[in-house]
C-alpha positions as CSV (number, residue, x, y, z in Angstrom):
1,M,86.8,168.0,114.1
2,E,89.5,168.1,111.5
3,Q,88.4,169.5,108.2
4,Q,90.2,170.0,105.0
5,N,89.8,173.5,103.5
6,H,90.1,173.3,99.8
7,E,90.8,176.7,98.3
8,V,90.6,177.2,94.6
9,L,92.3,180.4,93.6
10,N,91.3,182.3,90.4
11,E,94.3,182.3,88.1
12,G,93.5,185.8,86.8
13,T,93.5,187.1,90.4
14,N,97.0,185.7,91.0
15,K,98.3,187.4,87.9
16,Q,96.9,190.7,89.1
17,Y,98.7,190.3,92.4
18,L,102.0,189.9,90.5
19,K,101.6,193.2,88.7
20,I,101.7,195.3,92.0
21,K,105.0,197.2,92.2
22,K,107.3,196.2,95.0
23,F,107.3,199.7,96.7
24,H,103.5,200.0,96.7
25,F,103.3,196.4,98.0
26,V,105.7,197.2,100.9
27,M,103.8,200.4,101.9
28,L,100.5,198.6,101.7
29,M,101.7,195.8,104.1
30,F,103.1,198.4,106.5
31,F,99.8,200.2,106.6
32,V,97.8,197.0,107.2
33,V,100.1,196.0,110.1
34,F,99.9,199.5,111.6
35,L,96.1,199.6,111.4
36,T,95.7,196.1,112.9
37,A,98.0,197.0,115.8
38,G,96.0,200.2,116.5
39,I,92.7,198.4,116.5
40,T,94.0,195.8,118.9
41,I,95.3,198.4,121.4
42,V,91.9,200.2,121.3
43,A,90.0,197.0,121.8
44,L,92.2,196.0,124.8
45,A,92.1,199.4,126.4
46,F,88.4,200.3,126.0
47,G,86.4,197.2,124.9
48,D,84.8,194.5,127.0
49,E,87.2,191.6,127.5
50,K,86.1,188.5,125.7
51,A,87.2,185.0,126.6
52,V,86.2,183.8,123.1
53,Q,87.3,185.3,119.8
54,V,84.7,184.4,117.2
55,G,86.7,185.4,114.1
56,V,86.0,187.9,111.4
57,V,82.4,186.7,110.7
58,E,80.4,186.0,113.9
59,R,77.6,183.6,113.9
60,Q,74.6,185.1,115.7
61,E,73.3,181.7,117.0
62,F,76.4,181.3,119.1
63,H,76.3,184.6,121.0
64,K,74.4,183.1,123.9
65,L,76.9,180.3,124.2
66,Y,79.8,182.7,124.1
67,D,78.2,185.0,126.7
68,A,77.7,182.0,129.1
69,Y,81.3,180.9,128.6
70,D,82.6,184.4,129.3
71,K,80.4,184.7,132.4
72,L,81.7,181.4,133.8
73,K,85.3,182.2,133.0
74,K,85.1,185.6,134.6
75,E,82.8,185.1,137.7
76,Y,82.6,181.4,138.7
77,Y,83.9,181.1,142.2
78,R,86.5,178.4,141.4
79,P,89.0,178.1,138.6
80,L,87.7,176.3,135.5
81,D,89.2,174.0,133.0
82,E,88.6,175.3,129.5
83,E,88.7,171.8,127.9
84,T,86.1,170.5,130.4
85,L,83.8,173.4,129.6
86,I,84.1,172.9,125.8
87,N,83.6,169.1,126.1
88,G,80.5,169.7,128.2
89,A,79.1,172.1,125.7
90,I,79.5,169.6,122.9
91,D,78.1,166.8,125.0
92,G,75.1,169.0,125.9
93,M,74.3,169.6,122.3
94,I,74.4,165.9,121.6
95,E,72.3,165.1,124.6
96,A,69.7,167.7,123.4
97,L,69.1,165.5,120.3
98,D,67.4,163.0,122.6
99,D,68.9,160.2,120.4
100,P,70.3,157.2,122.3
101,Y,72.6,156.4,119.4
102,S,74.3,159.8,119.1
103,D,77.2,160.5,121.5
104,Y,80.2,162.6,122.3
105,M,83.3,160.9,123.6
106,N,86.4,162.5,125.1
107,E,89.8,161.2,124.2
108,E,89.8,158.2,126.6
109,E,86.2,157.3,125.7
110,A,87.0,157.5,122.0
111,R,90.0,155.3,122.4
112,R,87.8,152.6,124.1
113,F,85.2,153.0,121.4
114,H,87.7,152.3,118.7
115,E,89.0,149.3,120.7
116,S,85.5,147.8,120.8
117,I,85.5,147.7,117.0
118,T,89.0,146.8,116.1
119,S,90.6,144.7,118.8
120,S,90.0,143.1,122.2
121,F,89.2,145.1,125.3
122,E,88.8,144.4,129.0
123,G,85.4,144.6,130.5
124,I,82.2,142.5,130.9
125,G,81.3,142.1,127.2
126,A,77.8,143.6,126.8
127,E,76.3,146.0,124.2
128,I,74.4,148.8,126.0
129,Q,72.4,151.8,125.0
130,E,70.6,154.7,126.7
131,Q,66.8,154.6,126.7
132,D,64.5,157.0,128.5
133,G,67.2,158.0,130.9
134,F,68.2,154.4,131.7
135,I,71.1,152.3,130.5
136,M,69.8,149.1,128.9
137,I,71.4,145.9,127.9
138,V,71.0,145.3,124.1
139,S,72.7,141.9,124.3
140,P,75.7,140.3,126.0
141,L,78.5,139.0,123.8
142,K,79.0,135.3,123.3
143,N,81.0,133.6,126.1
144,S,81.5,136.9,127.8
145,P,81.4,137.4,131.6
146,A,78.1,139.3,131.0
147,E,76.5,136.2,129.2
148,K,77.8,133.8,131.9
149,A,76.4,136.1,134.6
150,G,73.0,135.8,133.0
151,L,72.5,139.3,131.7
152,K,69.6,139.5,129.2
153,P,68.5,142.0,126.5
154,N,66.3,144.8,128.0
155,D,67.8,144.5,131.5
156,K,68.2,148.0,133.0
157,I,71.4,148.8,134.8
158,L,70.4,151.0,137.7
159,K,73.7,151.1,139.6
160,V,77.4,150.3,139.1
161,D,79.1,149.4,142.3
162,G,76.3,151.1,144.2
163,K,76.5,154.3,142.2
164,S,73.3,155.3,140.3
165,I,73.9,155.7,136.6
166,Q,70.4,156.9,135.8
167,G,70.7,159.9,133.4
168,M,74.2,159.0,132.4
169,S,75.3,158.7,128.7
170,V,76.4,155.4,127.3
171,T,80.0,156.4,127.3
172,E,79.9,157.6,130.9
173,A,78.3,154.2,131.9
174,V,80.9,152.3,129.9
175,M,83.7,154.1,131.7
176,L,82.3,152.8,135.0
177,I,81.5,149.3,133.8
178,R,84.8,148.5,132.0
179,G,88.0,147.9,133.9
180,E,91.0,145.7,134.2
181,K,90.8,142.0,133.8
182,G,90.3,140.1,137.0
183,T,88.6,143.0,138.8
184,E,85.0,142.9,139.9
185,V,82.0,145.1,139.1
186,T,78.6,144.8,140.7
187,L,75.6,145.8,138.6
188,T,72.2,146.5,140.1
189,I,69.7,145.1,137.5
190,S,66.0,145.7,136.9
191,R,64.5,143.0,134.6
192,P,61.1,143.2,132.9
193,G,58.6,140.9,134.7
194,M,60.6,140.9,138.0
195,E,59.3,143.0,140.9
196,D,62.7,143.2,142.7
197,T,66.0,144.4,141.5
198,M,69.1,142.1,141.7
199,D,72.8,142.6,142.2
200,V,75.0,140.8,139.8
201,T,78.8,140.7,140.5
202,I,80.9,140.1,137.4
203,V,84.6,139.5,137.1
204,R,85.9,141.5,134.2
205,D,87.9,139.7,131.5
206,T,89.6,140.2,128.2
207,I,86.8,140.3,125.6
208,P,88.2,139.0,122.2
209,L,86.4,140.3,119.2
210,E,86.3,137.0,117.4
211,T,82.8,137.3,115.9
212,V,82.2,134.0,114.0
213,Y,81.8,130.6,115.5
214,A,81.1,127.6,113.3
215,E,80.2,123.9,114.1
216,M,79.0,121.0,112.0
217,M,75.7,119.5,113.4
218,D,73.8,116.4,112.4
219,H,72.7,115.6,108.8
220,G,75.3,117.9,107.2
221,I,73.7,121.0,108.7
222,A,76.3,123.6,109.7
223,K,75.6,126.3,112.3
224,V,77.5,129.6,112.1
225,Q,76.9,132.1,114.9
226,I,77.8,135.7,114.1
227,T,78.1,137.6,117.4
228,S,78.7,141.1,116.1
229,F,80.0,142.9,112.9
230,S,83.5,144.1,113.4
231,E,86.3,144.8,110.9
232,N,87.1,141.1,110.3
233,T,83.7,139.5,110.4
234,Y,83.3,139.0,106.7
235,N,86.8,137.3,106.4
236,E,86.1,135.2,109.5
237,L,82.8,134.1,107.9
238,L,84.5,133.1,104.7
239,D,87.0,131.0,106.6
240,A,84.2,129.4,108.6
241,L,82.2,128.6,105.4
242,D,85.3,127.0,103.8
243,S,85.7,124.8,106.8
244,M,82.1,123.8,106.8
245,E,82.2,123.0,103.0
246,E,85.2,120.8,103.6
247,Q,83.1,118.9,106.1
248,G,80.3,118.3,103.6
249,M,77.9,121.1,104.4
250,K,74.4,120.5,103.0
251,G,72.5,123.2,104.8
252,L,73.4,126.3,106.8
253,I,72.0,128.0,109.9
254,I,73.1,131.6,110.5
255,D,72.6,132.4,114.2
256,L,72.1,136.1,114.8
257,R,70.7,135.9,118.3
258,Q,72.1,138.4,120.8
259,N,74.0,140.1,118.0
260,P,74.0,143.8,118.7
261,G,75.2,144.9,115.3
262,G,78.3,146.8,114.3
263,L,79.8,148.0,111.1
264,L,77.5,148.6,108.1
265,D,80.0,147.6,105.4
266,Q,80.5,144.2,107.1
267,A,76.7,143.6,107.2
268,L,76.5,144.4,103.5
269,K,79.4,142.1,102.6
270,V,77.9,139.2,104.5
271,S,74.4,139.8,103.0
272,N,76.0,139.7,99.5
273,L,76.9,136.1,100.1
274,F,73.2,135.1,100.2
275,V,71.5,137.4,97.8
276,K,71.5,137.2,94.0
277,E,73.3,139.8,92.0
278,G,71.2,142.9,91.3
279,E,68.8,142.4,94.2
280,V,68.4,145.1,96.8
281,L,70.2,144.7,100.1
282,L,69.4,147.9,101.8
283,Q,68.0,151.4,101.4
284,I,69.4,154.5,103.1
285,E,67.2,157.6,103.6
286,D,68.7,161.0,104.4
287,R,67.2,163.9,106.3
288,N,65.5,165.1,103.1
289,G,63.8,161.8,102.4
290,K,66.2,161.0,99.5
291,R,66.8,157.3,99.2
292,E,69.8,155.4,98.0
293,S,69.7,151.6,97.3
294,Y,72.5,149.2,97.8
295,Y,72.5,146.2,95.5
296,A,74.0,142.7,95.7
297,E,77.1,142.2,93.5
298,G,78.6,139.2,92.0
299,G,81.3,137.0,93.6
300,K,81.1,134.2,96.1
301,K,77.6,132.9,96.9
302,V,76.4,130.3,99.4
303,D,74.6,127.6,97.3
304,V,73.0,125.4,100.1
305,P,69.7,125.9,101.8
306,V,69.9,128.6,104.5
307,A,67.9,129.5,107.6
308,V,68.5,132.5,109.9
309,V,67.7,132.5,113.7
310,I,66.9,135.8,115.4
311,D,65.8,137.1,118.8
312,N,65.1,140.3,120.7
313,G,68.9,140.8,121.1
314,S,69.4,140.9,117.3
315,A,69.9,144.6,116.5
316,S,71.1,147.1,113.9
317,A,73.6,145.4,111.5
318,S,72.2,141.9,112.3
319,E,68.7,143.2,111.4
320,I,70.1,144.6,108.1
321,L,71.3,141.1,107.3
322,A,68.1,139.4,108.4
323,A,66.0,141.8,106.3
324,A,68.2,141.5,103.3
325,V,68.1,137.7,103.1
326,S,64.5,137.5,104.0
327,Q,63.1,139.9,101.5
328,S,65.7,139.5,98.7
329,A,66.6,135.8,98.9
330,N,63.4,134.3,100.5
331,I,65.5,132.8,103.4
332,P,63.3,131.9,106.4
333,L,63.7,133.7,109.7
334,I,63.1,131.7,112.9
335,G,62.8,132.8,116.5
336,E,61.6,136.0,118.0
337,T,61.0,139.6,116.9
338,T,64.3,141.6,116.7
339,F,65.3,144.6,118.7
340,G,64.3,147.3,116.2
341,K,67.2,149.7,115.5
342,G,66.7,151.4,112.1
343,T,69.2,154.2,112.1
344,V,72.7,154.6,110.8
345,Q,75.5,156.3,112.8
346,S,78.7,158.0,111.5
347,A,81.7,158.6,113.8
348,A,84.4,161.2,113.3
349,D,87.4,162.1,115.3
350,F,88.4,165.6,116.5
351,S,92.0,166.7,116.2
352,D,92.6,166.0,120.0
353,G,91.4,162.4,119.7
354,S,87.9,162.9,121.0
355,N,85.0,161.6,118.9
356,M,81.5,162.4,117.9
357,K,79.1,159.7,116.9
358,I,75.8,160.9,115.4
359,T,72.8,159.5,113.6
360,T,73.0,160.5,110.0
361,A,70.3,158.5,108.3
362,K,67.6,155.9,108.5
363,W,68.1,152.5,106.9
364,L,65.2,150.7,105.3
365,T,64.7,147.1,104.3
366,P,64.8,146.1,100.6
367,N,61.0,146.7,100.3
368,G,61.3,150.1,102.0
369,T,60.1,149.2,105.5
370,W,61.5,151.2,108.5
371,I,61.8,148.7,111.3
372,H,62.9,151.2,114.0
373,E,61.4,150.4,117.4
374,K,59.3,147.7,115.8
375,G,61.8,145.1,114.8
376,I,61.6,142.3,112.3
377,Q,59.1,139.5,112.9
378,P,60.2,136.0,112.1
379,D,58.5,133.7,109.6
380,Y,58.4,131.1,112.3
381,E,57.8,132.3,115.9
382,V,59.6,130.0,118.2
383,Q,60.2,130.6,121.9
384,L,63.0,129.1,124.0
385,P,62.0,126.9,127.0
386,P,61.0,129.0,130.1
387,Y,64.2,128.1,132.0
388,A,66.2,129.9,129.3
389,N,65.2,133.2,131.0
390,L,66.0,132.4,134.6
391,P,68.1,135.0,136.4
392,Y,71.7,134.6,137.6
393,I,72.3,133.5,141.2
394,Q,75.3,134.9,143.0
395,P,77.5,131.9,144.0
396,D,78.6,133.7,147.2
397,K,75.0,133.8,148.5
398,E,73.9,131.0,150.9
399,L,70.5,129.6,150.2
400,K,69.2,127.2,152.9
401,V,66.1,126.2,154.9
402,S,63.9,129.1,155.8
403,T,65.4,131.5,153.2
404,L,62.7,133.4,151.3
405,S,63.9,135.2,148.2
406,K,63.7,135.5,144.4
407,D,67.1,133.6,144.2
408,V,65.4,130.6,145.9
409,K,62.6,130.7,143.4
410,A,65.1,130.8,140.5
411,A,67.0,127.8,142.1
412,E,63.8,125.9,142.5
413,E,63.0,126.4,138.8
414,M,66.5,125.3,137.8
415,L,66.2,122.2,139.9
416,Q,62.8,121.4,138.5
417,A,64.1,121.8,134.9
418,L,66.9,119.4,135.6
419,G,64.5,116.7,136.9
420,F,64.7,117.2,140.6
421,T,61.7,117.9,142.8
422,P,62.0,121.0,144.9
423,G,58.3,121.1,145.9
424,T,56.2,124.2,145.4
425,V,58.1,126.8,143.3
426,D,57.4,129.8,145.5
427,G,60.7,131.2,146.6
428,Y,60.6,129.6,150.0
429,F,63.5,127.2,150.8
430,D,61.7,124.4,152.7
431,E,62.7,120.8,153.6
432,Q,61.6,119.5,150.2
433,T,63.9,122.1,148.5
434,E,66.7,121.0,150.8
435,Q,66.2,117.3,149.8
436,A,66.2,118.3,146.1
437,V,69.5,120.3,146.6
438,M,71.1,117.3,148.4
439,A,70.0,114.9,145.6
440,F,71.6,117.3,143.0
441,Q,74.8,117.5,145.1
442,K,75.1,113.7,145.4
443,E,74.5,113.2,141.7
444,N,77.3,115.7,140.9
445,E,79.7,114.4,143.6
446,L,79.4,117.5,145.7
447,E,79.2,117.5,149.5
448,P,75.5,116.9,150.2
449,T,74.9,119.7,152.7
450,G,71.5,120.7,151.4
451,V,72.7,124.3,151.2
452,L,73.0,126.0,147.8
453,T,76.1,128.1,147.6
454,G,79.6,128.3,146.0
455,S,80.4,125.4,143.7
456,S,76.9,123.9,144.0
457,T,75.4,127.1,142.6
458,V,77.9,127.3,139.8
459,Q,77.3,123.7,138.9
460,L,73.6,124.1,139.0
461,M,73.7,127.1,136.6
462,E,76.2,125.5,134.3
463,Q,73.9,122.4,133.9
464,V,70.9,124.6,133.1
465,R,73.0,126.4,130.5
466,Q,73.9,123.1,128.9
467,L,70.2,122.1,129.0
468,I,69.3,125.2,127.1
469,I,71.9,124.4,124.4
470,D,70.7,120.8,124.2
471,N,67.0,121.9,124.0
472,D,67.4,124.9,121.7
473,T,64.0,124.9,120.2
474,Q,64.8,127.7,117.7
475,I,67.8,125.9,116.3
476,Q,65.8,122.6,116.2
477,K,63.1,124.4,114.1
478,A,65.8,125.7,111.7
479,M,67.2,122.2,111.3
480,E,63.8,120.8,110.6
481,L,63.2,123.3,107.8
482,L,66.7,122.8,106.3
483,M,66.4,119.0,106.4
484,T,63.1,119.3,104.5
485,N,64.7,121.5,101.9
486,T,67.8,119.3,101.5
487,S,65.6,116.2,101.2
488,T,63.5,117.9,98.5
489,E,66.6,118.9,96.5
490,E,68.1,115.4,96.7
491,N,64.8,113.9,95.5
492,E,64.7,116.3,92.6
């Protein structure tokens, strides 16, 4: 890692050097060179050859590491790449921390890491983390291939294109999952509550890092979804708020669902919009237990009633925002308990372009609570309809009479949610299921074959997705609260 060595030389010492006579100085330098050359010859002729030169002052704790390196370089039966060995040693130290949020990235991995914060990238669009040896979905990004494929928070990715990724680091998994736009990747998923695994094939795409989406709803209530916190999130939000104010905004819903987090400074800037100057936004606690508080400053403030919607995919920076507005501005939280990530990471580049990201502190809510692995509970617990959690069905599968599978059960539940009658929802495709599929196909001007595949499957999942949007119980509760508040203010 690049470091700046600041040497402060004593002025008196410099003057003393200047007083040495030229002849004495030349003789002294000749003696030093001669002595150094002699020591080098003796070391090479008689000493044990070392692959690693530690320097003038050796650090005892690294002797074992150097011995292992020397042994491998000298005796391993195949030629070794020094860079690979060194990268592996650093990666091993990071892995030994047993911290899913600390990671070492080689040059290529580091480049992709920076892309994920500062620009668009090509992949499936999902935030992942390592947990207990498994790669877990934290949340899919809005409108990403991952979201459209039905990936959910807490899904475990067991395989990528048939290759097991158990025990891999996050960066190793990312290298397999990402790829060029238009290419396919198949993930084998294990989902809580489901006995069987499922294969989900996703077509990679360009994932833009636009992070703020705003729309004006009924009764002057604006909804602004923040999907992550990247370099431009605060400025994007300011633009969105200006647009909503021009449209007569009377209340505001901040939607943090499925927001995996991002940059701390952006979360603080956004929090500052809703919290009165002088109130605490966040506390940071270092390894020694020393705490530093961050306070809201002056500037632009949102002056309409606000509600915040959260779920189990709201993590890290989005939890910082939720905690700040809840505890320091008394803004209600609606939805489900958040993910629970209460640590802060710092990333630094090495001179070769590789990168090390390590956990450097805890973050605490304004009242000093550490929410790590516990999450933030909403003021109003509201669940989405059951059909919001149905799994993705691969369109290339053919579901027809006599098929028995978990995909059939998911299809039956979707048909039932849309008002069709598939019979007993048991995963068995019987004649009543066939009739329900045919009725759905006729209503949507599709060929009434009674077989669920291709465009019929795509249309079925798209209509369920729209049904979830139309019956978003969490947003409806937030609107209800805001309408009550705005009515109260108008009467006053």
